C-alpha positions as a Markdown table, in Angstrom:
| # | Residue | x | y | z |
|---|---|---|---|---|
| 1 | Met | 76.7 | -29.5 | -24.0 |
| 2 | Met | 73.8 | -31.7 | -23.1 |
| 3 | Arg | 73.8 | -31.0 | -19.4 |
| 4 | Arg | 73.8 | -27.0 | -20.9 |
| 5 | Phe | 70.6 | -27.8 | -23.0 |
| 6 | Val | 68.8 | -30.0 | -19.8 |
| 7 | Lys | 69.5 | -26.5 | -18.0 |
| 8 | Leu | 68.4 | -24.0 | -20.4 |
| 9 | Lys | 65.5 | -26.0 | -20.9 |
| 10 | Cys | 64.8 | -25.7 | -17.1 |
| 11 | Leu | 65.3 | -22.6 | -17.7 |
| 12 | Phe | 62.4 | -22.1 | -19.9 |
| 13 | Phe | 59.8 | -24.5 | -18.7 |
| 14 | Thr | 60.0 | -23.8 | -15.0 |
| 15 | Pro | 58.3 | -20.2 | -15.6 |
| 16 | Val | 56.3 | -21.5 | -18.3 |
| 17 | Leu | 55.2 | -24.3 | -15.5 |
| 18 | Leu | 54.5 | -21.8 | -12.8 |
| 19 | Leu | 52.6 | -19.7 | -15.1 |
| 20 | Leu | 50.2 | -22.3 | -15.8 |
| 21 | Phe | 50.1 | -23.4 | -12.2 |
| 22 | Ile | 48.9 | -20.1 | -11.5 |
| 23 | Thr | 46.1 | -19.5 | -13.8 |
| 24 | Ala | 45.1 | -22.9 | -13.5 |
| 25 | Cys | 44.5 | -22.4 | -9.9 |
| 26 | Gln | 42.2 | -18.8 | -10.7 |
| 27 | Asn | 38.3 | -18.6 | -9.9 |
| 28 | Asn | 37.3 | -18.1 | -13.4 |
| 29 | Glu | 33.5 | -17.9 | -12.6 |
| 30 | Tyr | 31.2 | -15.6 | -14.3 |
| 31 | Ser | 29.1 | -13.6 | -12.1 |
| 32 | Pro | 26.7 | -11.6 | -14.1 |
| 33 | Lys | 26.2 | -7.8 | -13.0 |
| 34 | Pro | 22.9 | -6.7 | -11.8 |
| 35 | Lys | 20.4 | -4.7 | -14.1 |
| 36 | Gly | 20.7 | -0.8 | -13.5 |
| 37 | Tyr | 17.8 | 1.1 | -13.4 |
| 38 | Phe | 17.1 | 4.3 | -15.5 |
| 39 | Arg | 18.4 | 7.7 | -13.6 |
| 40 | Ile | 15.2 | 9.7 | -12.6 |
| 41 | Ile | 15.1 | 13.0 | -12.9 |
| 42 | Tyr | 12.6 | 13.8 | -9.8 |
| 43 | Pro | 10.6 | 17.3 | -10.8 |
| 44 | Glu | 10.4 | 19.9 | -8.5 |
| 45 | Lys | 8.0 | 19.9 | -5.2 |
| 46 | Lys | 4.8 | 22.6 | -5.9 |
| 47 | Tyr | 1.6 | 21.7 | -5.2 |
| 48 | Arg | -2.0 | 23.2 | -6.3 |
| 49 | Glu | -5.3 | 23.5 | -4.5 |
| 50 | Phe | -7.4 | 20.6 | -5.8 |
| 51 | Lys | -11.0 | 22.3 | -6.7 |
| 52 | Ser | -14.3 | 20.7 | -7.8 |
| 53 | Ser | -18.1 | 19.9 | -7.1 |
| 54 | Ala | -16.6 | 17.5 | -4.6 |
| 55 | Pro | -17.1 | 17.8 | -0.7 |
| 56 | Phe | -13.5 | 18.1 | 0.0 |
| 57 | Thr | -10.5 | 19.7 | -0.8 |
| 58 | Phe | -6.5 | 19.0 | -0.6 |
| 59 | Asp | -2.8 | 20.1 | -2.3 |
| 60 | Tyr | -1.7 | 17.8 | -5.1 |
| 61 | Pro | 1.6 | 18.0 | -7.2 |
| 62 | Val | 1.6 | 20.5 | -10.2 |
| 63 | Tyr | 2.9 | 17.5 | -11.8 |
| 64 | Ala | 0.2 | 15.5 | -11.3 |
| 65 | Lys | -2.7 | 15.1 | -13.6 |
| 66 | Met | -6.3 | 15.0 | -11.8 |
| 67 | Glu | -9.1 | 12.8 | -14.3 |
| 68 | Gly | -13.0 | 12.1 | -13.5 |
| 69 | Glu | -12.8 | 8.2 | -13.0 |
| 70 | Asn | -14.8 | 7.5 | -16.2 |
| 71 | Gly | -15.3 | 3.4 | -15.8 |
| 72 | Lys | -18.4 | 1.6 | -15.8 |
| 73 | Ser | -18.6 | 1.2 | -11.9 |
| 74 | Ala | -17.5 | 5.1 | -11.1 |
| 75 | Glu | -19.2 | 7.0 | -9.1 |
| 76 | Arg | -19.3 | 10.6 | -8.3 |
| 77 | Asn | -16.3 | 12.3 | -6.7 |
| 78 | Trp | -14.0 | 9.3 | -7.8 |
| 79 | Tyr | -11.0 | 10.3 | -9.3 |
| 80 | Asn | -7.6 | 9.7 | -10.4 |
| 81 | Met | -4.4 | 11.7 | -10.1 |
| 82 | His | -2.0 | 10.3 | -12.7 |
| 83 | Phe | 1.8 | 10.4 | -11.8 |
| 84 | Ile | 2.5 | 10.3 | -15.6 |
| 85 | Gln | 6.3 | 10.8 | -15.4 |
| 86 | Phe | 6.6 | 7.2 | -13.3 |
| 87 | Asn | 3.6 | 6.0 | -14.7 |
| 88 | Gly | 1.5 | 5.5 | -11.8 |
| 89 | Phe | -1.9 | 6.7 | -10.1 |
| 90 | Leu | -3.3 | 8.0 | -7.0 |
| 91 | His | -7.1 | 6.0 | -7.3 |
| 92 | Leu | -9.9 | 8.0 | -5.6 |
| 93 | Thr | -12.6 | 7.3 | -4.7 |
| 94 | Tyr | -15.4 | 9.2 | -1.9 |
| 95 | Tyr | -18.8 | 8.2 | -0.5 |
| 96 | Asp | -21.6 | 9.4 | 1.7 |
| 97 | Val | -22.4 | 7.9 | 4.9 |
| 98 | Ala | -25.8 | 7.3 | 5.7 |
| 99 | Asn | -25.6 | 5.7 | 9.1 |
| 100 | Lys | -23.0 | 3.7 | 11.6 |
| 101 | Ala | -23.6 | 0.3 | 9.9 |
| 102 | Glu | -22.2 | 1.5 | 6.6 |
| 103 | Tyr | -19.4 | 3.2 | 8.0 |
| 104 | Asp | -18.2 | 0.6 | 10.2 |
| 105 | Glu | -18.6 | -1.8 | 7.0 |
| 106 | Met | -16.4 | 0.6 | 4.7 |
| 107 | Val | -14.2 | 0.6 | 7.6 |
| 108 | Glu | -13.9 | -2.7 | 7.6 |
| 109 | Asp | -13.4 | -3.4 | 3.4 |
| 110 | Ala | -10.8 | -0.7 | 3.9 |
| 111 | Arg | -8.7 | -3.1 | 5.9 |
| 112 | Lys | -9.7 | -6.6 | 4.1 |
| 113 | Leu | -8.5 | -4.4 | 0.4 |
| 114 | Ala | -5.1 | -4.0 | 2.3 |
| 115 | Phe | -4.4 | -7.1 | 3.5 |
| 116 | Lys | -5.8 | -8.5 | 0.8 |
| 117 | His | -1.9 | -7.5 | -0.2 |
| 118 | Thr | -0.6 | -10.6 | 2.5 |
| 119 | Ile | 0.4 | -13.3 | -0.4 |
| 120 | Lys | 3.3 | -11.1 | -1.5 |
| 121 | Ala | 3.5 | -8.2 | 1.2 |
| 122 | Thr | 6.5 | -8.6 | 3.0 |
| 123 | Ala | 4.8 | -6.3 | 5.7 |
| 124 | Ile | 1.8 | -3.9 | 6.0 |
| 125 | Asp | 2.2 | -0.8 | 8.3 |
| 126 | Gln | -0.9 | 0.9 | 9.8 |
| 127 | Lys | -0.8 | 4.0 | 11.0 |
| 128 | Leu | -3.4 | 6.0 | 12.2 |
| 129 | Ile | -4.5 | 9.4 | 10.6 |
| 130 | Ser | -6.2 | 12.3 | 13.3 |
| 131 | Tyr | -6.8 | 16.0 | 12.7 |
| 132 | Pro | -9.4 | 17.0 | 15.1 |
| 133 | Asp | -9.6 | 20.4 | 14.2 |
| 134 | Arg | -10.6 | 19.6 | 10.7 |
| 135 | Lys | -12.5 | 16.5 | 11.3 |
| 136 | Val | -10.6 | 14.1 | 9.4 |
| 137 | Tyr | -9.5 | 10.9 | 11.1 |
| 138 | Gly | -8.5 | 7.5 | 9.3 |
| 139 | Ile | -5.9 | 4.9 | 8.4 |
| 140 | Tyr | -2.8 | 4.8 | 6.3 |
| 141 | Tyr | -1.4 | 1.3 | 5.1 |
| 142 | Ala | 2.2 | 1.1 | 3.5 |
| 143 | Ile | 2.2 | -1.9 | 1.8 |
| 144 | Glu | 5.7 | -3.5 | 1.4 |
| 145 | Gly | 6.8 | -6.3 | -1.7 |
| 146 | Asn | 5.9 | -7.1 | -4.8 |
| 147 | Thr | 2.4 | -5.9 | -4.5 |
| 148 | Ala | -0.3 | -4.1 | -6.7 |
| 149 | Ser | -0.9 | -1.4 | -4.7 |
| 150 | Ser | 2.0 | -0.1 | -2.2 |
| 151 | Val | -0.2 | 2.9 | -0.6 |
| 152 | Gln | -3.5 | 2.2 | 0.8 |
| 153 | Phe | -5.4 | 5.0 | 3.1 |
| 154 | Phe | -9.3 | 6.8 | 3.7 |
| 155 | Leu | -10.3 | 9.9 | 5.4 |
| 156 | Thr | -13.4 | 10.0 | 7.2 |
| 157 | Asp | -15.1 | 12.8 | 9.3 |
| 158 | Ser | -16.9 | 9.4 | 11.3 |
| 159 | Thr | -20.8 | 10.7 | 10.6 |
| 160 | Lys | -21.3 | 11.5 | 6.8 |
| 161 | His | -17.9 | 11.7 | 4.6 |
| 162 | Tyr | -15.8 | 8.3 | 3.5 |
| 163 | Phe | -12.8 | 9.3 | 0.9 |
| 164 | Arg | -10.4 | 6.0 | 0.1 |
| 165 | Ala | -6.9 | 6.1 | -2.1 |
| 166 | Ala | -5.0 | 3.4 | -3.5 |
| 167 | Leu | -1.4 | 3.9 | -5.0 |
| 168 | Tyr | -1.1 | 1.8 | -8.4 |
| 169 | Phe | 2.0 | 1.4 | -10.9 |
| 170 | Asn | 1.1 | 0.8 | -14.4 |
| 171 | Glu | 3.8 | -2.1 | -14.8 |
| 172 | Arg | 5.0 | -5.3 | -13.0 |
| 173 | Pro | 5.1 | -4.6 | -9.6 |
| 174 | Gln | 9.1 | -4.9 | -8.5 |
| 175 | Tyr | 9.3 | -3.3 | -5.1 |
| 176 | Asp | 13.3 | -2.9 | -5.3 |
| 177 | Ser | 12.9 | -0.9 | -9.0 |
| 178 | Ile | 9.8 | 1.5 | -7.8 |
| 179 | Glu | 11.2 | 2.3 | -4.0 |
| 180 | Pro | 13.1 | 5.8 | -4.9 |
| 181 | Val | 9.6 | 6.5 | -7.2 |
| 182 | Leu | 7.5 | 5.2 | -4.3 |
| 183 | Lys | 9.5 | 7.4 | -1.4 |
| 184 | Phe | 9.1 | 9.9 | -3.7 |
| 185 | Ile | 5.2 | 10.2 | -4.4 |
| 186 | Lys | 5.1 | 9.2 | -0.5 |
| 187 | Ser | 5.9 | 12.6 | 0.5 |
| 188 | Asp | 3.1 | 13.9 | -1.9 |
| 189 | Ile | 0.6 | 11.6 | -0.5 |
| 190 | Asn | 1.4 | 12.9 | 3.2 |
| 191 | Lys | 1.2 | 16.4 | 1.7 |
| 192 | Met | -2.2 | 15.4 | 0.9 |
| 193 | Ile | -3.5 | 14.0 | 3.5 |
| 194 | Ala | -1.6 | 16.9 | 5.8 |
| 195 | Thr | -4.1 | 19.4 | 4.0 |
| 196 | Phe | -7.2 | 17.8 | 3.4 |
| 197 | Asn | -10.4 | 19.6 | 4.4 |
| 198 | Trp | -14.3 | 18.7 | 4.3 |
| 199 | Lys | -15.9 | 21.7 | 2.5 |
| 200 | Asn | -19.0 | 20.9 | 5.2 |
């Protein structure tokens, strides 16, 4: 009888001990899931011509809103192209060029403003812009990393016109979260540059 009881005891406790052993060996470390991002619904790509008293024209997206810059330091022919849906804007400035020294200084300022982001940037790529038939030349700066501005560029005819643009988002810079939107807006910026013309 006693033998039978011990046998039954072993039959009962062996699977329980085996189960405890298996569960004790599992890795129960908690790994939090990464934060998800909102689904972005992109508008259809359509463009219209920017018309104003400014000495330049270009095509810009219909889902962007153009407004004259009205800050204290704003000058004539300064604008903001608002991408309201994406909480960002392209700040546009224009200057008349009086002489070669002034032109050289503006080009150097554009370089300094782009490379000011070196501390937080993971990369800054430069691309030459050249449309000789329209006398549109410049440099495009693509800035990667958690920086305040991801795209900057300037356009000039090298003699009397200088136009500069910088893209900003009204939120804490996080490159990973804005990258899909940035890619979408970059195609609009490329369209703007490809259709840019001086009026005289």
